[in-house]
Backbone as numpy.savetxt, mean C-alpha at the origin, in Angstrom:
# Nx Ny Nz CAx CAy CAz Cx Cy Cz
1.73 -36.28 -9.12 0.95 -35.06 -9.30 1.76 -33.97 -9.95
3.06 -33.94 -9.69 3.89 -32.90 -10.28 3.88 -32.99 -11.78
3.62 -34.24 -12.34 3.63 -34.40 -13.79 2.48 -33.65 -14.44
1.44 -33.33 -13.65 0.30 -32.62 -14.20 0.54 -31.12 -14.27
1.56 -30.64 -13.61 1.88 -29.22 -13.61 2.64 -28.88 -14.89
2.32 -27.78 -15.60 3.02 -27.41 -16.84 4.45 -26.96 -16.56
5.32 -27.93 -16.25 6.68 -27.62 -15.83 7.42 -26.82 -16.90
7.29 -27.25 -18.15 8.02 -26.57 -19.23 7.62 -25.10 -19.32
6.32 -24.85 -19.17 5.85 -23.47 -19.26 6.39 -22.64 -18.10
6.33 -23.19 -16.88 6.83 -22.47 -15.71 8.33 -22.20 -15.86
9.07 -23.22 -16.27 10.51 -23.06 -16.40 10.86 -21.99 -17.42
10.14 -21.98 -18.54 10.42 -20.98 -19.57 10.07 -19.58 -19.09
9.00 -19.49 -18.30 8.55 -18.18 -17.82 9.56 -17.57 -16.86
10.07 -18.38 -15.92 10.96 -17.84 -14.89 12.43 -17.97 -15.26
12.73 -18.63 -16.39 14.11 -18.72 -16.84 14.96 -19.71 -16.06
14.34 -20.78 -15.55 15.08 -21.81 -14.81 14.95 -23.14 -15.54
15.79 -24.09 -15.16 15.75 -25.40 -15.79 14.50 -26.16 -15.37
14.05 -27.08 -16.25 12.88 -27.89 -15.92 13.16 -28.75 -14.69
14.36 -29.27 -14.58 14.72 -30.13 -13.45 14.58 -29.38 -12.13
15.07 -28.15 -12.11 15.01 -27.34 -10.88 13.56 -27.05 -10.50
12.76 -26.61 -11.49 11.35 -26.29 -11.22 10.59 -27.53 -10.80
10.88 -28.68 -11.42 10.20 -29.94 -11.08 10.41 -30.29 -9.62
11.64 -30.12 -9.12 11.92 -30.45 -7.72 11.21 -29.50 -6.76
11.14 -28.23 -7.13 10.40 -27.27 -6.29 8.93 -27.66 -6.22
8.34 -27.98 -7.36 6.92 -28.34 -7.41 6.66 -29.60 -6.59
7.53 -30.62 -6.71 7.36 -31.86 -5.95 7.38 -31.58 -4.46
8.29 -30.73 -4.02 8.39 -30.43 -2.59 7.17 -29.66 -2.10
6.68 -28.73 -2.93 5.52 -27.96 -2.53 4.28 -28.85 -2.42
4.08 -29.74 -3.41 2.92 -30.62 -3.39 2.98 -31.60 -2.22
4.19 -31.99 -1.83 4.35 -32.97 -0.76 4.26 -32.34 0.62
4.85 -31.14 0.78 4.98 -30.58 2.13 4.36 -29.18 2.29
3.79 -28.62 1.22 3.27 -27.27 1.33 4.40 -26.25 1.42
4.11 -25.09 2.02 5.12 -24.03 2.11 6.34 -24.47 2.90
6.14 -25.36 3.88 7.29 -25.81 4.67 8.34 -26.49 3.80
7.89 -27.12 2.71 8.83 -27.79 1.84 9.70 -26.85 1.05
9.34 -25.57 1.01 10.12 -24.58 0.27 11.16 -23.91 1.14
11.22 -24.26 2.42 12.17 -23.62 3.33 13.57 -24.15 3.19
13.77 -25.23 2.43 15.09 -25.81 2.24 15.42 -25.78 0.75
16.67 -26.00 0.39 17.09 -25.99 -1.01 16.71 -27.29 -1.68
15.90 -27.28 -2.76 15.49 -28.52 -3.40 16.67 -29.21 -4.06
16.61 -30.54 -4.01 17.64 -31.31 -4.70 18.85 -31.62 -3.85
18.98 -31.04 -2.67 20.15 -31.29 -1.85 19.80 -31.98 -0.53
18.47 -32.24 -0.35 18.07 -32.87 0.90 18.01 -31.83 2.00
17.33 -32.19 3.08 17.24 -31.25 4.20 18.56 -31.22 4.94
19.04 -30.02 5.19 20.31 -29.89 5.88 20.19 -30.37 7.31
21.25 -30.97 7.81 21.25 -31.50 9.15 20.97 -30.38 10.15
20.00 -30.66 11.02 19.71 -29.72 12.09 18.72 -28.63 11.72
18.24 -28.58 10.47 17.28 -27.55 10.11 15.87 -28.09 10.26
14.94 -27.21 10.52 13.54 -27.56 10.64 12.76 -26.64 9.70
12.19 -27.20 8.63 11.53 -26.35 7.63 10.47 -25.44 8.24
9.64 -25.96 9.16 8.60 -25.13 9.74 9.19 -23.97 10.52
10.26 -24.24 11.27 10.91 -23.17 12.04 11.53 -22.14 11.12
12.17 -22.63 10.04 12.79 -21.70 9.10 11.74 -20.82 8.44
10.59 -21.42 8.08 9.52 -20.65 7.46 8.98 -19.63 8.44
8.79 -20.03 9.71 8.29 -19.10 10.72 9.24 -17.94 10.92
10.54 -18.24 10.98 11.52 -17.17 11.17 11.52 -16.21 10.00
11.36 -16.78 8.80 11.34 -15.91 7.62 10.13 -14.99 7.62
8.98 -15.54 8.00 7.77 -14.72 8.05 7.87 -13.67 9.16
8.47 -14.05 10.28 8.63 -13.11 11.39 9.54 -11.95 10.97
10.61 -12.29 10.23 11.50 -11.24 9.75 10.81 -10.30 8.80
9.93 -10.86 7.94 9.20 -10.01 7.01 8.25 -9.08 7.75
7.58 -9.58 8.80 6.68 -8.74 9.58 7.44 -7.59 10.23
8.64 -7.86 10.71 9.46 -6.80 11.30 9.81 -5.76 10.25
10.10 -6.22 9.03 10.40 -5.28 7.95 9.19 -4.40 7.65
8.00 -5.01 7.62 6.79 -4.25 7.34 6.53 -3.21 8.41
6.80 -3.57 9.65 6.57 -2.63 10.75 7.55 -1.47 10.73
8.64 -1.61 9.96 9.63 -0.54 9.87 9.13 0.61 9.00
8.05 0.39 8.26 7.52 1.41 7.35 6.22 1.97 7.90
6.16 3.27 8.08 4.91 3.93 8.44 4.14 4.25 7.17
2.95 3.71 7.04 2.07 4.04 5.93 1.00 4.98 6.46
0.98 6.21 5.92 0.09 7.25 6.43 -1.00 7.52 5.40
-2.22 7.31 5.81 -3.37 7.65 4.96 -3.71 9.11 5.24
-3.24 9.98 4.36 -3.38 11.44 4.50 -4.37 11.88 3.44
-5.55 12.32 3.86 -6.61 12.56 2.89 -7.62 13.55 3.46
-8.33 14.23 2.57 -9.45 15.08 2.96 -10.74 14.30 2.74
-11.71 14.51 3.62 -12.97 13.79 3.52 -14.13 14.71 3.87
-15.27 14.42 3.30 -16.48 15.16 3.64 -16.98 14.71 5.01
-17.91 15.46 5.55 -18.45 15.12 6.87 -19.12 13.75 6.86
-19.66 13.34 5.71 -20.30 12.03 5.62 -19.36 10.94 5.11
-18.05 11.20 5.18 -17.07 10.13 4.98 -16.70 9.80 3.55
-16.86 10.74 2.64 -16.44 10.51 1.25 -15.19 11.32 0.94
-14.32 10.74 0.11 -13.09 11.45 -0.27 -13.24 12.18 -1.60
-14.34 11.93 -2.29 -14.61 12.60 -3.57 -16.03 12.27 -3.98
-16.62 13.08 -4.87 -17.92 12.70 -5.44 -17.77 11.40 -6.25
-18.88 10.87 -6.70 -18.85 9.61 -7.43 -17.99 9.67 -8.69
-17.87 10.87 -9.29 -17.08 10.99 -10.52 -15.58 11.15 -10.24
-15.20 11.22 -8.96 -13.79 11.28 -8.60 -13.15 12.64 -8.72
-13.88 13.66 -9.10 -13.30 14.99 -9.25 -13.00 15.61 -7.89
-12.08 16.58 -7.90 -11.67 17.22 -6.64 -12.05 18.69 -6.57
-12.91 19.13 -7.49 -13.28 20.54 -7.52 -14.00 20.97 -6.25
-14.60 20.04 -5.53 -15.32 20.38 -4.30 -14.38 20.91 -3.22
-13.06 20.64 -3.37 -12.07 21.11 -2.40 -11.52 22.49 -2.74
-11.84 23.01 -3.91 -11.27 24.28 -4.37 -11.49 25.43 -3.39
-12.67 25.59 -2.78 -12.85 26.71 -1.85 -11.89 26.70 -0.67
-11.46 25.51 -0.27 -10.56 25.41 0.88 -9.09 25.62 0.47
-8.79 25.34 -0.79 -7.43 25.51 -1.27 -7.10 26.97 -1.52
-8.09 27.81 -1.65 -7.86 29.23 -1.95 -7.67 30.08 -0.70
-7.66 29.43 0.46 -7.57 30.20 1.71 -6.16 30.70 1.99
-5.16 30.14 1.32 -3.77 30.53 1.56 -3.10 29.68 2.61
-3.83 28.81 3.30 -3.28 27.90 4.31 -3.09 26.52 3.67
-1.92 25.93 3.87 -1.71 24.61 3.28 -2.04 23.49 4.26
-2.52 23.80 5.44 -2.99 22.83 6.43 -1.91 21.80 6.81
-0.67 22.26 6.80 0.44 21.39 7.17 0.96 20.50 6.06
0.45 20.72 4.82 0.82 19.83 3.72 2.30 19.88 3.39
2.89 21.06 3.34 4.30 21.17 2.96 5.20 20.39 3.90
4.98 20.55 5.19 5.79 19.82 6.17 5.56 18.32 6.05
4.31 17.92 5.83 4.01 16.50 5.68 4.71 15.93 4.46
4.62 16.64 3.33 5.21 16.12 2.09 6.72 15.98 2.22
7.35 16.91 2.91 8.79 16.82 3.10 9.17 15.63 3.98
8.24 15.15 4.79 8.54 14.08 5.74 8.43 12.68 5.14
7.85 12.54 3.95 7.60 11.21 3.40 8.71 10.81 2.42
8.83 9.51 2.25 9.85 8.96 1.35 9.26 8.44 0.05
7.97 8.07 0.06 7.37 7.45 -1.12 5.88 7.75 -1.14
5.28 7.55 -2.33 3.86 7.84 -2.54 3.19 6.59 -3.12
1.99 6.29 -2.62 1.24 5.11 -3.04 -0.12 5.55 -3.57
-0.45 5.15 -4.81 -1.69 5.59 -5.44 -2.39 4.43 -6.12
-3.73 4.53 -6.15 -4.51 3.63 -6.99 -4.55 4.14 -8.42
-5.10 3.32 -9.31 -5.10 3.68 -10.73 -5.91 4.94 -11.00
-7.13 5.03 -10.46 -7.96 6.19 -10.73 -7.33 7.47 -10.17
-6.76 7.35 -8.99 -6.10 8.53 -8.39 -4.94 8.97 -9.26
-4.17 8.02 -9.77 -3.05 8.35 -10.65 -3.55 9.03 -11.93
-4.61 8.49 -12.51 -5.12 9.06 -13.77 -5.59 10.50 -13.58
-6.19 10.79 -12.44 -6.58 12.18 -12.17 -5.35 13.05 -11.97
-4.36 12.53 -11.22 -3.14 13.30 -10.97 -2.39 13.59 -12.26
-2.43 12.63 -13.20 -1.69 12.78 -14.45 -2.26 13.89 -15.33
-3.50 14.32 -15.07 -4.10 15.39 -15.87 -3.76 16.78 -15.33
-3.11 16.85 -14.18 -2.76 18.15 -13.61 -1.70 18.85 -14.45
-1.72 20.14 -14.45 -0.74 20.91 -15.21 0.68 20.59 -14.74
0.85 20.38 -13.43 2.13 19.97 -12.86 1.94 18.69 -12.07
2.88 17.78 -12.21 2.81 16.51 -11.48 2.78 16.80 -9.98
1.75 16.32 -9.26 1.59 16.70 -7.85 2.61 16.08 -6.89
3.38 15.08 -7.35 4.27 14.37 -6.43 5.72 14.41 -6.92
6.29 15.61 -7.05 7.65 15.72 -7.59 8.69 15.21 -6.59
9.75 14.65 -7.14 10.92 14.24 -6.35 10.61 13.16 -5.32
9.56 12.40 -5.57 9.22 11.28 -4.69 8.96 10.05 -5.56
9.51 8.90 -5.19 9.18 7.67 -5.92 7.73 7.30 -5.66
7.02 6.93 -6.73 5.60 6.62 -6.63 5.32 5.20 -7.11
4.46 4.52 -6.39 3.97 3.21 -6.81 2.49 3.34 -7.12
2.10 2.93 -8.33 0.71 2.98 -8.76 0.19 1.54 -8.84
-0.86 1.25 -8.10 -1.42 -0.10 -8.06 -2.47 -0.24 -9.16
-2.21 -1.14 -10.09 -3.13 -1.31 -11.21 -2.96 -2.69 -11.82
-4.06 -3.30 -12.20 -4.03 -4.56 -12.93 -3.93 -4.32 -14.44
-4.00 -3.07 -14.84 -3.91 -2.73 -16.26 -2.59 -2.03 -16.55
-2.19 -2.09 -17.80 -1.03 -1.31 -18.22 -1.41 0.16 -18.34
-0.55 1.02 -17.85 -0.83 2.45 -17.88 0.29 3.17 -18.61
-0.08 4.24 -19.29 0.94 5.09 -19.91 1.50 6.01 -18.84
2.79 5.95 -18.65 3.44 6.74 -17.61 4.52 7.61 -18.25
4.42 8.92 -18.06 5.44 9.83 -18.57 6.19 10.51 -17.44
5.71 10.35 -16.22 6.34 10.99 -15.07 7.55 10.18 -14.60
8.58 10.85 -14.13 9.74 10.14 -13.60 9.42 9.49 -12.26
10.14 8.43 -11.94 10.03 7.78 -10.63 8.64 7.22 -10.36
7.93 6.80 -11.39 6.62 6.17 -11.20 6.70 4.70 -11.62
6.30 3.82 -10.73 6.29 2.39 -10.99 4.84 1.90 -10.96
4.40 1.23 -12.01 3.08 0.63 -12.03 3.22 -0.83 -11.62
2.43 -1.25 -10.63 2.59 -2.59 -10.10 1.25 -3.27 -9.91
1.24 -4.59 -10.12 0.05 -5.40 -9.84 0.24 -6.22 -8.58
1.32 -5.96 -7.85 1.59 -6.72 -6.63 0.68 -6.28 -5.49
0.68 -7.06 -4.43 -0.15 -6.77 -3.27 0.43 -5.60 -2.48
-0.40 -4.91 -1.69 0.13 -3.86 -0.81 1.24 -4.37 0.09
1.09 -5.58 0.62 2.11 -6.13 1.52 3.45 -6.28 0.80
3.42 -6.74 -0.44 4.66 -6.93 -1.19 5.34 -5.59 -1.46
4.56 -4.56 -1.76 5.15 -3.26 -2.05 5.72 -2.63 -0.78
5.03 -2.78 0.34 5.57 -2.25 1.60 6.87 -2.96 1.96
6.94 -4.26 1.70 8.19 -4.99 1.94 9.31 -4.43 1.07
8.98 -4.05 -0.17 10.00 -3.45 -1.04 10.44 -2.09 -0.51
9.49 -1.31 -0.01 9.85 -0.01 0.56 10.83 -0.20 1.72
10.54 -1.19 2.57 11.43 -1.47 3.70 12.81 -1.87 3.21
12.86 -2.70 2.16 14.15 -3.14 1.63 14.95 -1.98 1.05
14.26 -0.97 0.55 14.93 0.20 -0.02 15.31 1.24 1.04
14.92 0.97 2.28 15.25 1.89 3.36 14.27 3.02 3.54
13.12 2.97 2.86 12.10 4.00 3.04 11.36 3.75 4.34
11.03 4.82 5.05 10.41 4.68 6.36 9.03 5.31 6.46
8.69 6.22 5.56 7.37 6.86 5.60 6.79 6.91 4.18
5.58 6.37 4.04 4.93 6.36 2.73 3.56 6.99 2.84
3.24 7.86 1.90 1.94 8.51 1.85 1.00 7.66 1.01
-0.03 7.14 1.65 -1.10 6.45 0.94 -2.11 7.50 0.51
-2.09 7.87 -0.76 -2.94 8.95 -1.26 -4.39 8.46 -1.42
-4.56 7.24 -1.86 -5.89 6.70 -2.14 -5.88 6.09 -3.52
-7.06 5.77 -4.04 -8.36 6.06 -3.48 -8.85 5.09 -2.42
-10.18 5.11 -2.26 -10.79 4.36 -1.20 -10.59 2.85 -1.31
-10.61 2.30 -2.52 -10.40 0.87 -2.68 -9.00 0.47 -2.24
-8.01 1.25 -2.64 -6.64 0.94 -2.26 -6.46 1.10 -0.75
-7.05 2.14 -0.18 -6.95 2.35 1.27 -7.60 1.19 2.01
-8.73 0.71 1.49 -9.39 -0.43 2.11 -8.53 -1.68 2.06
-7.83 -1.87 0.94 -6.95 -3.05 0.82 -5.79 -2.96 1.79
-5.21 -1.78 1.93 -4.11 -1.59 2.88 -4.59 -1.82 4.31
-5.77 -1.30 4.64 -6.27 -1.46 6.00 -6.61 -2.92 6.29
-7.18 -3.62 5.31 -7.53 -5.02 5.49 -6.30 -5.87 5.78
-5.14 -5.46 5.26 -3.90 -6.19 5.49 -3.12 -5.64 6.68
-3.72 -4.70 7.41 -3.09 -4.18 8.62 -1.85 -3.35 8.37
-1.81 -2.64 7.25 -0.59 -1.95 6.86 -0.60 -0.45 7.14
-1.76 0.14 7.42 -1.82 1.58 7.70 -1.49 1.81 9.16
-0.48 2.62 9.41 -0.07 2.89 10.79 -0.58 4.23 11.29
-0.85 5.17 10.37 -1.33 6.49 10.78 -2.46 6.94 9.85
-3.35 7.71 10.42 -4.44 8.32 9.65 -4.43 9.82 9.93
-4.28 10.61 8.89 -4.42 12.06 9.00 -5.57 12.45 8.10
-6.73 12.64 8.71 -7.96 12.90 7.98 -8.38 14.34 8.21
-8.48 15.10 7.14 -8.96 16.47 7.23 -10.44 16.49 6.86
-11.28 16.69 7.87 -12.73 16.66 7.68 -13.20 18.04 7.24
-13.93 18.07 6.14 -14.41 19.33 5.59 -15.86 19.57 6.00
-16.29 20.82 6.10 -17.69 21.13 6.44 -18.59 21.00 5.21
-18.56 19.82 4.60 -19.34 19.55 3.39 -19.96 18.15 3.52
-21.21 18.03 3.11 -21.85 16.72 3.00 -22.07 16.45 1.51
-21.38 15.45 1.00 -21.47 15.16 -0.44 -22.70 14.35 -0.79
-23.25 13.63 0.16 -24.45 12.83 -0.11 -24.10 11.47 -0.69
-23.48 11.45 -1.85 -22.97 10.22 -2.46 -21.53 10.48 -2.87
-20.74 9.44 -2.90 -19.35 9.62 -3.30 -18.52 8.40 -3.04
-17.21 8.58 -3.13 -16.26 7.50 -2.92 -15.92 7.46 -1.43
-16.18 6.34 -0.75 -15.95 6.30 0.70 -14.47 6.25 1.05
-14.17 6.61 2.30 -12.79 6.55 2.79 -12.17 5.19 2.56
-12.93 4.14 2.78 -12.44 2.77 2.61 -13.42 2.01 1.73
-12.90 1.48 0.64 -13.76 0.79 -0.32 -14.04 -0.65 0.03
-13.35 -1.21 1.00 -13.59 -2.59 1.40 -13.72 -2.66 2.92
-14.43 -3.67 3.38 -14.63 -3.83 4.80 -13.41 -4.48 5.46
-13.20 -4.15 6.72 -12.10 -4.73 7.50 -12.52 -4.72 8.96
-11.85 -5.50 9.80 -12.23 -5.54 11.22 -12.06 -4.19 11.90
-12.74 -4.04 13.05 -12.62 -2.82 13.84 -11.17 -2.61 14.25
-10.79 -1.34 14.38 -9.39 -1.01 14.67 -9.33 0.16 15.66
-8.88 -0.08 16.89 -8.77 1.02 17.85 -7.64 1.96 17.47
-7.86 3.26 17.67 -6.88 4.27 17.29 -6.57 5.18 18.48
-5.41 5.81 18.41 -4.96 6.75 19.44 -4.86 8.13 18.80
-5.52 9.12 19.40 -5.48 10.49 18.86 -4.14 11.12 19.18
-3.40 11.48 18.13 -2.09 12.13 18.30 -2.24 13.64 18.38
-3.07 14.20 17.50 -3.23 15.65 17.46 -4.51 15.99 16.72
-5.00 17.18 16.94 -6.15 17.69 16.20 -5.96 19.19 15.99
-6.50 19.66 14.88 -6.34 21.09 14.55 -7.64 21.59 13.92
-8.17 22.66 14.49 -9.37 23.28 13.94 -8.97 24.55 13.20
-9.46 24.71 11.96 -9.13 25.87 11.15 -10.33 26.82 11.08
-10.06 28.10 10.88 -11.14 29.10 10.87 -12.22 28.84 9.83
-11.88 28.18 8.73 -12.87 27.95 7.68 -13.71 26.69 7.92
-13.54 26.07 9.09 -14.38 24.93 9.43 -13.74 23.57 9.23
-12.54 23.52 8.65 -11.83 22.25 8.51 -11.34 21.78 9.87
-11.39 20.47 10.08 -10.86 19.87 11.29 -9.92 18.73 10.87
-8.66 18.87 11.24 -7.68 17.83 10.89 -7.43 16.94 12.09
-7.61 15.63 11.89 -7.47 14.63 12.94 -6.31 13.70 12.60
-5.41 13.53 13.55 -4.23 12.69 13.34 -4.30 11.53 14.34
-4.44 10.32 13.82 -4.53 9.13 14.65 -3.41 8.15 14.32
-3.01 7.38 15.32 -2.14 6.22 15.10 -2.86 4.99 15.61
-2.51 3.84 15.04 -3.04 2.61 15.59 -2.63 2.49 17.05
-3.48 1.94 17.89 -3.23 1.90 19.32 -1.91 1.23 19.66
-1.61 0.10 19.01 -0.37 -0.60 19.35 0.86 0.06 18.73
0.64 1.12 17.90 1.77 1.86 17.34 2.06 3.12 18.17
1.12 3.50 19.04 1.23 4.77 19.76 2.32 4.70 20.83
């Protein structure tokens, strides 16, 4: 079966020898992921168990993921939208003119990295000043994007893979800006540890929902709440098993 795999193409793509790639493919086809837990071409080392090694590796990765707090910090309408259907943010202007930053400055100083979807990035890129200065940013996109801002990485990798990279870099707090599709993907993979939702006294009627994809129910623990004179209510939750 390995002969049916385009070995030459794979080898050229990853820059490895055909012989090396062929042995990896043979092991994967024969044993699945467990076959990749040992070094191909040298035989299984005495005393090793591929399934145990794979389990330990996955367990270590889960521990790394848990080392990173991913905080979904966002404003939402009373009916659960983070923006109108066109994605504009002008509906928030009346609340931004109050002179209160609603804890934003302290929050921004506390984070190590910023996570954005493509549409959110494109809106941010039109601002007169880049909204996320001095923070490394990851933009999730399947398309190539023009990037002129420093410290911005465009990636097509999964949320889990990027969080693992954050952990490897020693980052401990990441701001998930949105949009709703990206937030839904992070929640579906169990990666959001905190939710700071500022509910506005506005009903948009139609718009972009907080979460663009469905995921299982998730119990939360209320950490704090703050009511502002202009009607905003900020709710801070953590996942129950993180509290």
